[in-house]
C-alpha positions as a LaTeX table, in Angstrom:
\begin{tabular}{lrrr}
\hline
Residue & $x$ (\AA) & $y$ (\AA) & $z$ (\AA) \\
\hline
Unk1 & 3.11 & $-25.29$ & 7.94 \\
Unk2 & 2.28 & $-27.77$ & 5.19 \\
Unk3 & 0.61 & $-27.07$ & 1.89 \\
Unk4 & $-2.28$ & $-29.35$ & 2.91 \\
Unk5 & $-2.97$ & $-27.66$ & 6.58 \\
Unk6 & $-6.40$ & $-26.47$ & 7.35 \\
Unk7 & $-7.52$ & $-22.95$ & 7.67 \\
Unk8 & $-7.54$ & $-22.22$ & 11.42 \\
Unk9 & $-7.44$ & $-18.49$ & 11.53 \\
Unk10 & $-10.71$ & $-16.53$ & 12.06 \\
Unk11 & $-12.87$ & $-15.39$ & 9.07 \\
Unk12 & $-15.67$ & $-12.60$ & 8.61 \\
Unk13 & $-19.17$ & $-14.30$ & 8.94 \\
Unk14 & $-20.20$ & $-13.46$ & 5.46 \\
Unk15 & $-19.99$ & $-10.49$ & 3.17 \\
Unk16 & $-18.53$ & $-7.24$ & 4.53 \\
Unk17 & $-20.49$ & $-4.08$ & 4.06 \\
Unk18 & $-19.83$ & $-0.38$ & 4.71 \\
Unk19 & $-18.03$ & 2.31 & 2.88 \\
Unk20 & $-14.79$ & 0.26 & 2.22 \\
Unk21 & $-16.85$ & $-2.29$ & 0.12 \\
Unk22 & $-16.79$ & 0.05 & $-2.99$ \\
Unk23 & $-16.65$ & $-0.41$ & $-6.71$ \\
Unk24 & $-14.37$ & 1.56 & $-9.19$ \\
Unk25 & $-17.16$ & 2.35 & $-11.59$ \\
Unk26 & $-19.40$ & 3.69 & $-8.77$ \\
Unk27 & $-16.44$ & 5.68 & $-7.30$ \\
Unk28 & $-15.79$ & 7.28 & $-10.81$ \\
Unk29 & $-19.19$ & 8.80 & $-10.84$ \\
Unk30 & $-18.59$ & 10.60 & $-7.30$ \\
Unk31 & $-16.34$ & 13.51 & $-6.13$ \\
Unk32 & $-16.80$ & 13.29 & $-2.60$ \\
Unk33 & $-13.68$ & 11.47 & $-1.91$ \\
Unk34 & $-11.81$ & 14.45 & $-3.74$ \\
Unk35 & $-10.64$ & 17.51 & $-2.13$ \\
Unk36 & $-9.58$ & 20.50 & $-3.95$ \\
Unk37 & $-7.32$ & 22.68 & $-1.91$ \\
Unk38 & $-8.26$ & 26.20 & $-1.72$ \\
Unk39 & $-5.68$ & 28.97 & $-2.01$ \\
Unk40 & $-5.43$ & 29.81 & 1.62 \\
Unk41 & $-4.88$ & 25.86 & 2.44 \\
Unk42 & $-2.06$ & 26.18 & $-0.15$ \\
Unk43 & $-0.89$ & 29.04 & 1.50 \\
Unk44 & $-0.95$ & 27.44 & 4.79 \\
Unk45 & 1.10 & 24.38 & 3.37 \\
Unk46 & 3.64 & 26.67 & 2.05 \\
Unk47 & 4.15 & 28.49 & 5.37 \\
Unk48 & 4.30 & 25.11 & 7.24 \\
Unk49 & 7.05 & 24.13 & 4.87 \\
Unk50 & 8.97 & 27.32 & 5.25 \\
Unk51 & 8.89 & 26.73 & 8.96 \\
Unk52 & 10.04 & 23.22 & 8.92 \\
Unk53 & 12.82 & 24.24 & 6.51 \\
Unk54 & 13.85 & 26.94 & 8.76 \\
Unk55 & 13.92 & 24.57 & 11.75 \\
Unk56 & 16.39 & 22.18 & 10.16 \\
Unk57 & 14.36 & 19.41 & 11.56 \\
Unk58 & 14.70 & 16.10 & 9.77 \\
Unk59 & 11.50 & 14.60 & 7.93 \\
Unk60 & 10.98 & 12.09 & 10.37 \\
Unk61 & 10.79 & 14.73 & 13.14 \\
Unk62 & 7.62 & 16.13 & 11.45 \\
Unk63 & 4.62 & 16.35 & 13.98 \\
Unk64 & 1.38 & 18.26 & 14.27 \\
Unk65 & 3.10 & 20.53 & 16.50 \\
Unk66 & 6.00 & 21.14 & 14.33 \\
Unk67 & 3.87 & 21.39 & 10.98 \\
Unk68 & 0.97 & 23.39 & 11.89 \\
Unk69 & $-2.05$ & 23.33 & 9.77 \\
Unk70 & $-4.69$ & 25.53 & 11.65 \\
Unk71 & $-7.25$ & 25.18 & 8.77 \\
Unk72 & $-6.55$ & 22.15 & 7.09 \\
Unk73 & $-5.98$ & 20.17 & 10.03 \\
Unk74 & $-9.58$ & 19.31 & 10.86 \\
Unk75 & $-10.05$ & 18.57 & 7.25 \\
Unk76 & $-7.35$ & 15.81 & 7.10 \\
Unk77 & $-8.59$ & 14.36 & 10.29 \\
Unk78 & $-12.25$ & 13.91 & 9.10 \\
Unk79 & $-10.72$ & 12.28 & 5.77 \\
Unk80 & $-9.49$ & 9.24 & 8.05 \\
Unk81 & $-6.43$ & 9.85 & 6.46 \\
Unk82 & 10.61 & $-2.26$ & $-5.36$ \\
Unk83 & 9.76 & $-3.13$ & $-8.58$ \\
Unk84 & 8.34 & 0.43 & $-8.73$ \\
Unk85 & 11.55 & 1.48 & $-10.07$ \\
Unk86 & 10.79 & 0.66 & $-13.55$ \\
Unk87 & 8.16 & 1.90 & $-16.15$ \\
Unk88 & 6.50 & $-1.39$ & $-16.49$ \\
Unk89 & 2.88 & $-1.95$ & $-15.24$ \\
Unk90 & 2.81 & $-2.62$ & $-11.52$ \\
Unk91 & 0.91 & $-5.69$ & $-10.03$ \\
Unk92 & $-1.83$ & $-4.80$ & $-7.75$ \\
Unk93 & $-0.16$ & $-4.85$ & $-4.06$ \\
Unk94 & 0.00 & $-3.17$ & $-0.51$ \\
Unk95 & 2.86 & $-1.24$ & 1.09 \\
Unk96 & 4.28 & $-1.78$ & 4.47 \\
Unk97 & 2.16 & 1.04 & 6.39 \\
Unk98 & $-0.99$ & 2.33 & 7.55 \\
Unk99 & $-1.52$ & 4.99 & 4.85 \\
Unk100 & 0.35 & 5.37 & 1.64 \\
Unk101 & 0.56 & 9.08 & $-0.03$ \\
Unk102 & 1.74 & 10.06 & $-3.56$ \\
Unk103 & 2.63 & 13.68 & $-4.28$ \\
Unk104 & 2.80 & 14.38 & $-8.34$ \\
Unk105 & 5.47 & 16.61 & $-9.28$ \\
Unk106 & 5.78 & 15.76 & $-12.94$ \\
Unk107 & 3.83 & 13.50 & $-15.20$ \\
Unk108 & 5.07 & 10.93 & $-17.83$ \\
Unk109 & 4.87 & 11.63 & $-21.57$ \\
Unk110 & 2.38 & 8.99 & $-21.83$ \\
Unk111 & 0.68 & 6.61 & $-19.30$ \\
Unk112 & 1.31 & 6.18 & $-15.63$ \\
Unk113 & $-2.08$ & 6.19 & $-14.39$ \\
Unk114 & $-2.86$ & 5.06 & $-10.88$ \\
Unk115 & $-5.09$ & 2.23 & $-10.35$ \\
Unk116 & $-6.67$ & 1.32 & $-7.03$ \\
Unk117 & $-9.17$ & $-1.63$ & $-6.04$ \\
Unk118 & $-10.99$ & $-2.12$ & $-2.52$ \\
Unk119 & $-9.55$ & $-5.32$ & $-0.82$ \\
Unk120 & $-12.85$ & $-5.67$ & 0.99 \\
Unk121 & $-14.77$ & $-5.80$ & $-2.52$ \\
Unk122 & $-12.19$ & $-8.37$ & $-3.54$ \\
Unk123 & $-12.77$ & $-10.46$ & $-0.56$ \\
Unk124 & $-16.61$ & $-10.05$ & $-1.10$ \\
Unk125 & $-16.45$ & $-11.16$ & $-4.84$ \\
Unk126 & $-14.20$ & $-13.97$ & $-4.19$ \\
Unk127 & $-16.54$ & $-15.19$ & $-1.36$ \\
Unk128 & $-19.35$ & $-14.75$ & $-3.76$ \\
Unk129 & $-17.78$ & $-16.51$ & $-6.57$ \\
Unk130 & $-15.32$ & $-19.20$ & $-4.87$ \\
Unk131 & $-15.84$ & $-19.23$ & $-1.17$ \\
Unk132 & $-13.40$ & $-22.13$ & $-0.90$ \\
Unk133 & $-10.50$ & $-19.86$ & $-2.57$ \\
Unk134 & $-11.54$ & $-16.85$ & $-0.26$ \\
Unk135 & $-11.03$ & $-19.05$ & 2.72 \\
Unk136 & $-7.50$ & $-20.00$ & 1.42 \\
Unk137 & $-6.09$ & $-16.62$ & 1.66 \\
Unk138 & $-6.77$ & $-16.53$ & 5.53 \\
Unk139 & $-4.03$ & $-18.95$ & 5.83 \\
Unk140 & $-0.33$ & $-17.93$ & 5.77 \\
Unk141 & 1.80 & $-17.70$ & 2.73 \\
Unk142 & 5.66 & $-17.33$ & 2.62 \\
Unk143 & 6.52 & $-13.77$ & 1.21 \\
Unk144 & 10.18 & $-12.84$ & 0.07 \\
Unk145 & 11.88 & $-10.02$ & 2.31 \\
Unk146 & 13.84 & $-9.06$ & $-0.91$ \\
Unk147 & 17.19 & $-9.01$ & 0.79 \\
Unk148 & 15.52 & $-6.60$ & 3.42 \\
Unk149 & 16.02 & $-8.94$ & 6.32 \\
Unk150 & 16.14 & $-7.94$ & 9.89 \\
Unk151 & 19.03 & $-9.50$ & 12.01 \\
Unk152 & 18.02 & $-12.88$ & 13.19 \\
Unk153 & 14.97 & $-13.49$ & 10.79 \\
Unk154 & 14.58 & $-15.72$ & 7.74 \\
Unk155 & 14.86 & $-13.95$ & 4.17 \\
Unk156 & 10.80 & $-14.67$ & 3.91 \\
Unk157 & 7.94 & $-14.19$ & 6.34 \\
Unk158 & 4.59 & $-15.90$ & 6.50 \\
Unk159 & 1.52 & $-14.01$ & 6.74 \\
Unk160 & $-2.27$ & $-14.42$ & 5.33 \\
Unk161 & $-3.43$ & $-12.22$ & 2.68 \\
Unk162 & $-6.64$ & $-11.65$ & 4.41 \\
Unk163 & $-6.71$ & $-11.19$ & 8.03 \\
Unk164 & $-10.09$ & $-10.91$ & 10.15 \\
Unk165 & $-8.98$ & $-8.84$ & 13.30 \\
Unk166 & $-10.90$ & $-6.86$ & 15.57 \\
Unk167 & $-14.05$ & $-7.19$ & 13.26 \\
Unk168 & $-12.14$ & $-5.64$ & 10.29 \\
Unk169 & $-10.52$ & $-6.92$ & 7.20 \\
Unk170 & $-6.95$ & $-6.20$ & 6.93 \\
Unk171 & $-5.10$ & $-7.14$ & 3.62 \\
Unk172 & $-1.46$ & $-7.64$ & 2.98 \\
Unk173 & $-0.62$ & $-8.62$ & $-0.42$ \\
Unk174 & 2.42 & $-8.58$ & $-2.74$ \\
Unk175 & 2.06 & $-11.44$ & $-5.33$ \\
Unk176 & 5.38 & $-11.02$ & $-6.83$ \\
Unk177 & 7.12 & $-11.58$ & $-3.45$ \\
Unk178 & 4.98 & $-14.54$ & $-2.77$ \\
Unk179 & 5.87 & $-16.14$ & $-6.00$ \\
Unk180 & 9.56 & $-15.07$ & $-5.61$ \\
Unk181 & 9.80 & $-16.69$ & $-2.19$ \\
Unk182 & 8.59 & $-20.05$ & $-3.92$ \\
Unk183 & 11.31 & $-19.86$ & $-6.47$ \\
Unk184 & 14.18 & $-18.69$ & $-4.51$ \\
Unk185 & 13.74 & $-20.47$ & $-0.88$ \\
Unk186 & 13.15 & $-24.20$ & $-1.31$ \\
Unk187 & 12.92 & $-24.17$ & 2.66 \\
Unk188 & 9.88 & $-22.08$ & 2.47 \\
Unk189 & 6.74 & $-23.94$ & 3.02 \\
Unk190 & 5.08 & $-24.86$ & $-0.45$ \\
Unk191 & 1.58 & $-23.35$ & $-1.35$ \\
Unk192 & $-1.05$ & $-25.44$ & $-2.13$ \\
Unk193 & $-2.92$ & $-25.64$ & $-5.62$ \\
Unk194 & $-5.80$ & $-24.09$ & $-3.89$ \\
Unk195 & $-3.70$ & $-21.06$ & $-2.66$ \\
Unk196 & $-2.23$ & $-20.71$ & $-5.87$ \\
Unk197 & $-5.66$ & $-20.71$ & $-7.75$ \\
Unk198 & $-6.69$ & $-18.10$ & $-4.97$ \\
Unk199 & $-3.93$ & $-15.72$ & $-5.66$ \\
Unk200 & $-4.58$ & $-15.86$ & $-9.29$ \\
Unk201 & $-8.29$ & $-15.17$ & $-8.79$ \\
Unk202 & $-7.54$ & $-12.40$ & $-6.67$ \\
Unk203 & $-5.01$ & $-10.76$ & $-9.36$ \\
Unk204 & $-8.00$ & $-11.55$ & $-12.05$ \\
Unk205 & $-10.55$ & $-9.60$ & $-10.01$ \\
Unk206 & $-8.13$ & $-6.79$ & $-9.00$ \\
Unk207 & $-7.51$ & $-6.04$ & $-12.80$ \\
Unk208 & $-11.46$ & $-6.03$ & $-13.61$ \\
Unk209 & $-12.65$ & $-2.80$ & $-14.75$ \\
Unk210 & $-15.89$ & $-3.79$ & $-12.94$ \\
Unk211 & $-14.21$ & $-3.32$ & $-9.67$ \\
Unk212 & $-10.87$ & $-1.11$ & $-10.01$ \\
Unk213 & $-10.81$ & 2.59 & $-10.28$ \\
Unk214 & $-8.32$ & 4.25 & $-12.53$ \\
Unk215 & $-7.06$ & 7.87 & $-12.10$ \\
Unk216 & $-4.54$ & 10.16 & $-13.81$ \\
Unk217 & $-2.35$ & 12.47 & $-11.68$ \\
Unk218 & $-1.56$ & 16.18 & $-12.68$ \\
Unk219 & 1.27 & 18.14 & $-11.14$ \\
Unk220 & 0.17 & 19.14 & $-7.50$ \\
Unk221 & $-2.12$ & 16.22 & $-7.05$ \\
Unk222 & $-1.66$ & 14.30 & $-3.83$ \\
Unk223 & $-3.04$ & 10.59 & $-3.44$ \\
Unk224 & $-3.72$ & 9.13 & 0.03 \\
Unk225 & $-4.87$ & 5.42 & 0.43 \\
Unk226 & $-5.73$ & 3.48 & 3.44 \\
Unk227 & $-3.16$ & 0.65 & 2.81 \\
Unk228 & $-5.27$ & $-1.93$ & 4.63 \\
Unk229 & $-8.25$ & $-1.68$ & 2.69 \\
Unk230 & $-7.06$ & $-0.68$ & $-0.85$ \\
Unk231 & $-4.80$ & $-2.49$ & $-3.24$ \\
Unk232 & $-2.79$ & $-0.17$ & $-5.66$ \\
Unk233 & $-1.03$ & $-0.51$ & $-9.08$ \\
Unk234 & 0.02 & 1.53 & $-11.89$ \\
Unk235 & $-0.21$ & 1.30 & $-15.67$ \\
Unk236 & 2.85 & 1.32 & $-18.06$ \\
Unk237 & 4.34 & 4.51 & $-18.97$ \\
Unk238 & 6.59 & 6.23 & $-21.48$ \\
Unk239 & 8.97 & 8.77 & $-20.25$ \\
Unk240 & 10.25 & 12.02 & $-21.72$ \\
Unk241 & 13.70 & 12.12 & $-22.99$ \\
Unk242 & 14.70 & 15.29 & $-21.04$ \\
Unk243 & 15.78 & 14.31 & $-17.50$ \\
Unk244 & 14.40 & 17.59 & $-16.26$ \\
Unk245 & 10.75 & 16.63 & $-17.87$ \\
Unk246 & 10.73 & 12.96 & $-16.47$ \\
Unk247 & 7.96 & 11.61 & $-14.38$ \\
Unk248 & 8.39 & 12.28 & $-10.77$ \\
Unk249 & 6.27 & 11.37 & $-7.80$ \\
Unk250 & 7.09 & 11.40 & $-3.99$ \\
Unk251 & 5.81 & 8.49 & $-1.54$ \\
Unk252 & 5.11 & 8.90 & 1.88 \\
Unk253 & 4.44 & 6.20 & 4.32 \\
Unk254 & 2.14 & 7.29 & 7.54 \\
Unk255 & 1.63 & 5.44 & 10.69 \\
Unk256 & $-0.99$ & 7.49 & 12.38 \\
Unk257 & $-1.47$ & 7.36 & 16.28 \\
Unk258 & $-5.14$ & 6.40 & 15.39 \\
Unk259 & $-4.49$ & 3.74 & 13.04 \\
Unk260 & $-6.39$ & 0.34 & 13.34 \\
Unk261 & $-5.03$ & $-2.50$ & 15.44 \\
Unk262 & $-3.31$ & $-5.15$ & 13.41 \\
Unk263 & $-3.32$ & $-8.70$ & 13.96 \\
Unk264 & $-0.18$ & $-10.24$ & 15.57 \\
Unk265 & 0.91 & $-11.75$ & 12.40 \\
Unk266 & 2.03 & $-8.32$ & 11.18 \\
Unk267 & 4.85 & $-7.97$ & 13.39 \\
Unk268 & 6.58 & $-10.30$ & 11.14 \\
Unk269 & 6.67 & $-7.39$ & 8.51 \\
Unk270 & 6.23 & $-4.15$ & 10.50 \\
Unk271 & 8.40 & $-5.08$ & 13.33 \\
Unk272 & 5.53 & $-4.29$ & 15.73 \\
Unk273 & 1.77 & $-3.91$ & 15.94 \\
Unk274 & 1.70 & $-1.32$ & 18.82 \\
Unk275 & 0.41 & 2.11 & 18.30 \\
Unk276 & 4.12 & 3.07 & 17.88 \\
Unk277 & 4.79 & 0.50 & 15.08 \\
Unk278 & 6.88 & 1.23 & 12.28 \\
Unk279 & 10.42 & $-0.06$ & 12.81 \\
Unk280 & 10.45 & $-2.22$ & 9.96 \\
Unk281 & 9.35 & 0.68 & 7.81 \\
Unk282 & 12.14 & 2.62 & 9.18 \\
Unk283 & 14.36 & $-0.08$ & 8.37 \\
Unk284 & 13.24 & $-0.62$ & 4.88 \\
Unk285 & 13.69 & 3.24 & 4.24 \\
Unk286 & 17.23 & 3.08 & 5.37 \\
Unk287 & 17.90 & 0.14 & 3.06 \\
Unk288 & 16.10 & 1.60 & 0.30 \\
Unk289 & 18.11 & 5.00 & 0.48 \\
Unk290 & 21.23 & 2.92 & 0.43 \\
Unk291 & 20.48 & 1.04 & $-2.71$ \\
Unk292 & 18.86 & 4.17 & $-4.40$ \\
Unk293 & 22.19 & 6.19 & $-3.75$ \\
Unk294 & 24.29 & 3.63 & $-5.25$ \\
Unk295 & 21.84 & 3.60 & $-8.34$ \\
Unk296 & 21.87 & 7.45 & $-8.47$ \\
Unk297 & 18.26 & 7.73 & $-7.88$ \\
Unk298 & 16.19 & 9.74 & $-5.65$ \\
Unk299 & 14.78 & 7.21 & $-3.09$ \\
Unk300 & 11.51 & 9.13 & $-2.53$ \\
Unk301 & 10.86 & 8.80 & $-6.29$ \\
Unk302 & 7.77 & 6.53 & $-7.12$ \\
\hline
\end{tabular}
């Protein structure tokens, strides 16, 4: 695909409304998206953990049947539920999953706040300000696989940032990997000036206090994000000198059975767009474990 190719993929008929089109300052004034676990719910989780450890099943074998939460399960259902290895601020991005979860075990000495922004709101704001640039992000862009290359595939894949499929806007975006594909692979299609401007506008809007929501974690806090509708980031942090006190978060990637249908272009990243998708996620987890062990890190740390 040449840099001057025209947009041919479907687009929304106009601005997108609904609960996914939220603004950070509005969310900061609400608490209906926060659930505080009751003592009996915590006890239920502890009991499920003990049963799982006793079963000697692997983490990838956890199911609702093996990890029973009689009280909490109904509430969870109603909720709809790499450069990260440094302490520098992260650019806004999505992960390779349907739902991304974080569990805070220990906080940094200073900083490390979580920032999230609605990708639906980002699209609406781009459409309002620069509809031509919003349209440009429905065209595929080359994205670096960062050495996580499945057999027989190129070291980059092409996918649009914005995808209109099944009357839903689904976003996949890691700006750093788009830029590195341009820098590292001369064979990859060149992005046009319009796409480059569109990506810069997307980053600028994501960082706007008028759109984003910032939150600080405390030990025991859990965060679950709908990855296809939310971009996430993290601020710089300074950590403790003592290893036992250092910032420690665990990350979880989920592909629920009831997850939304994904456009066919996602197969280049996810390995499949079926309900049982996730081959690429499992492949990435294996390669991340290998690299993390060589580096002496816990591969689950965020």
